N, C-alpha and C positions, 0 to 999 in steps of 0.2 A: 596681484600679487606682489611682496616686497622683493626688490632686485638686491644682490650682496655683489661688492666689489672689493677682493681679498679680506673679507670677512666684516665690510663696512657697510651697514643698511643704506641703501639709497636716499628711501623714504624716511628714515628718519635723520638722515643727515639736512635733509630737505624742511624738515619738521623743525630742527636745530636753527636752521637760515629764517626761517617765518617767526619762530618763539622770539629770536634775537630782534629781527625788525619790529616786533609788535611790542615787546616790551620796551624798546629804544624809544618807538615812537608815542606810545599811550602812557607808559610812566610805571612804577613799582607795582602797583596795586593790581594793574591789568596784566603786566608782565608775569605775577605769581599764580593769579587765577588761571590766565591761558596754560602756564606750565604746568600747573598741577592737574588740569584737565587733560592736556597731551599728555602728559607723562605716564597717568594712570592706564589710560586708552593704549598706552606702547605696550606698559606692563602688561595688561590682559590678554592682548594680543602676543606677546610673546611666549607665552605660556611658562612663565619661570617661577609663578608663585609670590613673587613679593612684592617690593615698589619701589625699586632702584631707580627708575625714569622716571616715577611722581617725585622722589624727592631731588633727584639732580634736576630735573626742568623745573622744579616750581622754586628752587634757591638760583637757580642761573635766570632765570624770569625775574624774581626779585632784584637782585645784585645787578644784570643790565639795565632795569628799569630807573634804579636809584643814579643812573649814570645818564640820564635820560636829555638831561640841560647840558653835556659836555661833548668832549669829542668822541666820535665814532669805535676810535682804536681803543679806549677806556672801558666803552660799552662791550665791545669784544673781547678784552682780555677779563672782563668780570665775569662775561657770561662762561668762557672757558674754565678759568678758575673754580667758579661754583662748580660746575659740572664734574672737575677735577676732586673737589672737595667730597662730596655727596657720594663719588665713585670708590672712595679708599675703600669701605668695608667690602667691597666686590674684589679688589686687587685692580692688579694691572691687565687682566686679563681681558676685562669686559670691553664689549665695544663702544662703549660710552664715550671714551676719552676722545678717540681719534674722528668719532661720528660728530662731537662737539667741535672739533678743531677745523670741522670740513665745515659745517655751518656756519662758524664765528668766522673763516675766510671768504666765504661765498657773501656774509654780510658785510664785510670790508669792500668787495668789490659790486657791490650794488652802486649805479650812478648818483651822483648827488639830485638829480632832478627826482628820484624817488623821495628825498625826504623834504620836497619843498614845502607840503602842505602844514599849516598849524598844528602842532602836537595838542592834544587834550589833555589839558594838565590839571592837577587836584583842583577842584571847588570852583570849576568854570560853569556848572551847569547846577541850578537846582535840585535835580532828582539825585545829582552824585551822594551826597549824604545817606539818603535812604539805601542806596545800592552796597554803600560801604556797610552800613546796618544789617542788611541781609547778608552780606559775605562774611560780616564778622561772626555772625551765628552758624553760618553754614561752616567755616573753618573750625569753629570751635567745638562742635559735634563730630566731625570727622576726626579732631586730633584726639577727643575722648575715646573713638570707636578705635583707632590705632593703638592708641596707649593701653587699652583692655585687652585688645590681641595681643600686645607684647607682654604684657602681664600675664596673661593665660599660658602663653609658651614659656614664662620664665619658672612658673609653677609647677607644669606640667614635664618641664625637663628632665628625664631620669639620669641618676648620677652613673657617667660615664667609668665603666671599668672594662681591664681587656680581659679577654677570655685568656682562660689558662693553655699555654701550648701543652699540656700535657693531655689535652683531650685528643690531639693528633693520635698520641701511643695508645690511648684507651680503646680508639674505635679501631685502631689498626690490629691490634692486638683479639677484639672480640672476633675478627675476621679470619685471622690466621690462626692464633694461639691457642682458641679455645679447642680445637679437634687435634693439637700437636700431641704426640706422645710425654713430649718432655714440660707439658703446661705447667704439671703441678711441681715439679723442681725449681723452673725459671720464675714460677708467681706465688709460689708458697714457701719453700725450703730455701731458696736464694731469692729471696723477694728482697731484700736490700742490695746486692748486687745488681742485680736487674732494674732497680731504680736506679741506682747511681749510674749505672750505663747509660739508660736513656736520656737520665739529667744531664750528664757529659756532653750530649751530643746532639742537645737542643739547641745551643748557640750554634753552631755549625748548620744546621737545618735552617734556621731563620735568617742568618744572613747569607747563604747561597740560595735558599728556596727549594732544594732540593738535598735528599738523604744519599749519601753513601756508604759503602760498607767501611771505607777506615773512618767515617764517623763515630762508629761504635769501638769501644777497648776489645781486645783480641779475646779476653776470655768470656765474653756475650756473644763476639761473632762467631768465634771457633765452635760454640757450645748449639748457638743455633741450626737447627736441621733444616729449617725453610727459610735462610737469611732471606734469599732474593724473592719470594712471595711476601715477606716483612717487608722490605724495603719498598716493594712496587704499594702494598697499601700503605705504607707513611707518606709516599709522595702523594698518593692520591688525597689522603687526608690534610697534607699541608697544603696541597693548593688551595681545597675549599677553606683551609683554616685561616688563611692569608687573603681569600678574596673577601671574606666575612670581615676579616678586619678590618681592610681597606672600605669597606661599604660603610661598617661603623662609623671611621674617621670623617669620610667624606660627608654623612648623614650629621653627623655632629658641627662640622663647616657649614653645613647648608643650615642648618639651624640656627647657628651663631648670627650667619651673614642675613637670615630673613629678618631675626629679633633687631639686629642691628640696625635694617632698613626701617622696620614698623617704628622703631625707637627714634630715627632721625627723623622721617619724616612729621610724628606725631609733633615733635618739637618744633618744626619748621612751620607746620598752620599754627601753634599756640604763639609762636613768638609773632607770627604774622596778624595773626586775631585779634592779639594785645595792644596792637595800634590803631585798632579801628573804635567807631563809637559805640556807643552802647545799645542794645536792640530793644525798640519799643514791643509790646506784647500785643498782639491784634487776638479780637474774638474769632473762635473759630465756629463754621456753620455747623446748623442742628443735625445729629446723624439721623439718617433713614434707613437704620437697621437696628436690629437687635441681636444680642449673642448670647449663647448658652455655652456651658461648659460643663464637663463632670471627668472625674478621675476615681480610680480607685487600684489599691495595690495589689500584688500579687498576692495567692495565698501563702500565708507564713509570715508576710513580711509587713511592716509598720509604715513604710514610707513607698508612694508610687515613683518610679525612674522616670515616669514620662513628665512631659511639660507642657503646658498650653498656655499661650499668650496672646493677647490681642490689642490693639492701640491704633491710632492714626496719626499719621506724619503732619508736618504743618501743610505741605503742600496737599491734604487732603485724599490721601491715599489710605484706604482701610487695609491693614496686614492683621492677619491670624496666622500662628503660629504653634505647631505641634512637633515636639523634636521627642525621641525614644531613645533614650543611652542605652548602651550594650549591657544586657544582664538585668539585674534588678535591684532594687534596695537603693540605700544612701547613695552609693557611689554611682550609682546609674542617675539617681537623681539629678548631683552634681554636675556630672558632663552635660546631661538635657538642659539644666537652668543656664548652666556657662553659656551653651550653643546658642538658646534662644538671646541671652541678655546680649551676647556680641553681635547676633545678627539685628536686634532692634535697635540699637547703636548706629550699625552701619545704614538701616533703612532710614531711621531720625535726618541722619547728616545729609540724606539726599542722594545716598549712590542706588544706581539701580539695581533692584531685587538680583537679576541674574549675575552683575559682575560682584555684589556683596558676597553672594553665595559662592563663587567660585573662590574668592579671596580667603572666605573662610575654610573652605574644603582644604585648600593648599595650605594653610595654616595649620588645622588639624591632622592632615596626613605627616606634616613635621611632628606634631606632639604624640603622635599614636603609632609612631614607625617603630617605639623600642617596645611598646605595651600591647598594641595590635587592639586597642578600642576603636571603637566606630561609633556614630549617632546617626540616625535616621533623618532626615529634615522635611517636614511637610509646610509649605508656605503657601498663604494664597492672598493675592493682592486684587482689591477692589475698589472701585471709584463709583459708590453707590448712586450717585446723580446720574450716571450715565448707564450702570449696571456692567461696565467693564471689568471682565475680571479674568486673571490668571494664576495657572498653577504651577508650583514650583515644586521638583521633588528629587529627594536624595534618597533611595531606598524605600520610601514613604509607602503605605499601606494605600489602598483606592480610595478616592475620596467621591463623592456622590453629590449630583445636583438633583433638586427634586422640584418639579412645576406641576402642581395636581396630582393625578397619578401616574406620571411618567417621571422615570429616574435614569440619570445617564451617569455611567460607570467612568472615571478619570483614572487611568494608572499611570506607571512609569516603570523602568527599566534599569535606571542608573544606580549603581552603586552606593551604600549608604557613603556620608561626609566623613574623609580620613581614609578611607580604603585606596582611594588614586587620588595622588597629586598633580600638581602642574595646573592645567587649564580644562580639565574634567568639568564638564558643563550640567547642570541638572537637566533633568525632562522637563519640558515648559510645554503647558497645553492654556490656549485660550480660549475664552467663552464670554456670551453677553447673556446676563442674567435678565430675566423680566422681572416687573415687579409680582410680589408673591412668592418668590424663589427660595429655597431652603438648598443652603450646602454645607454638607455633611463631611468632617474629615474625622477618622478616627486612627489610633496606633494598630498595628498588627496582633495585639492581643484581644482586641473587640472581638474580631472576626478573621477568621483563616482567607488569606484572599482568594484561596481555591475554591472555597464553600461560602460564601457570603449571601447567597439566594435568600437567605431568610432576611438579611437585614435589607435587602432591595426591595421585600416583599412588604417587610414593614415599613419603610419609607412611602411606598406606594400609595399603601392604604389608610394611611396617619392623614386626618383631616384638619388638624389644629393649626395653631399661629403661632405658640410660645414656644421658641427654639429651647429654652431651659428644661421645658415638660420634653421635648422629643430627646434631648441629649440623655435624660434618667430613663427616659424609658429604652432608649437604645443600650444603655449600660445594664439596668437591670436584666434586659432579654441575654444581653451577652453573658453576664454572669452565669442565667441560669443553662447556657447552653455549652460554655467554655471551661466552666468551672475555676476561672480565677487563675489559669496555667499560665497567663504573665500580666503584668502592669498593663492596665487598659487607661486608654484617655481618649474623651471625645468632645468635639469642640463643634458648634451648629452655628451658621449663620443665616437670619431670615431679613431678607431684601421686603422692608416692609411696601403695602400697598399706598402708605399715606406718610407725609413728610414729617418731621419734629419728633420722631418716635425716641424716646429716652433709649439708651445702651444699658443693658443689664449687666 
């Protein structure tokens, strides 16, 4: 557990010391790589949902490492200055500035013998150019993923409009005036006078945060026979109105800050990658599996709101994605497709699945705060060579693992992505798949999670080996039973008993 002194994290301060030392000893490239890794880890542990520490530590490691051939004081100043520059979008309230300062001071206090070894400079080993090529590819993919996330938040951000203060009086009148004997007089015959009285009182209410009888003209206050009750109702609605306005402003500030951090880190990664060498393409390994998929839209719709994606990363990790956007039709399809595209970019960039899903969930919570939209995410990762598999779920329907006549049901209880911000983690289930196993992922339109016995029985009794045939069979039976009351998506993975089987 991290310890804080006067709001400053001791753990992150020591991390700044270690990062400054590593960058100074090993150079700019090692410094930026270490900074990005340490910063992203700090971001995920902090639960803020942004990439503030990733941007700051990456830039600090880059600049401090560029001073590796000079005096330590310049490296320390470069480290703190870079952290301060990266922290500008978050304001002076962030603990990043004092933590970086503590780390820089501790770095200067290290004894000289700690720097006695020969530093590893660029080009000293024949393996280093190859390492740079791999680093460039990794940084380029990460930059593209963060830029796509930044762009998606910009497109989805609603136009910020202030709520009309008149809603305070409307709701108060609903509670007090509706049953009053003078309701018709005040709100029909003398409507103009009542409107002007409330309009004149509005500036005083908003400035003080509370309504008093003196705020209203005498012709209104003297006529109102329930004035104390009306003032009580107005003050209750006014408090709620001010809280809503404060929340919207804080939300908009958080959204701007997060977008700025995503863009800043993307630009940093792009600039760093631009200075590295070209990447040589390498041949991939033969797939040991086959994949089948089927989609069908809800009755009356022409477009399915579910999206299914499958791909294999350069690290050999096989990924199957199924996203179900809120509602149905084109709007749901756009949301689910965007979710799959962003998550695929993160996974292709080498980010761990759970960390990638947490980052995406935090961004989606900001995008959907005003509209209330959300998306279920079902991710299965597998290494066909070993059978190691993991199931990650944000509000997704159950998945099924079939081996022979045995069927295992894998579920989760986490809310869909976008309904909870911060560091809300997905449900994670790990398993080892045997050769000849099937993994089936479906959206909730295929089978109701509370009555999916028919699907389990279908899987247990099926003895074929073609995943596409199985996906079509599941969808056909679902249409017969569920009558296409929702969008339907099915994706099936078959782990072959033989190697070199081509992917469908």
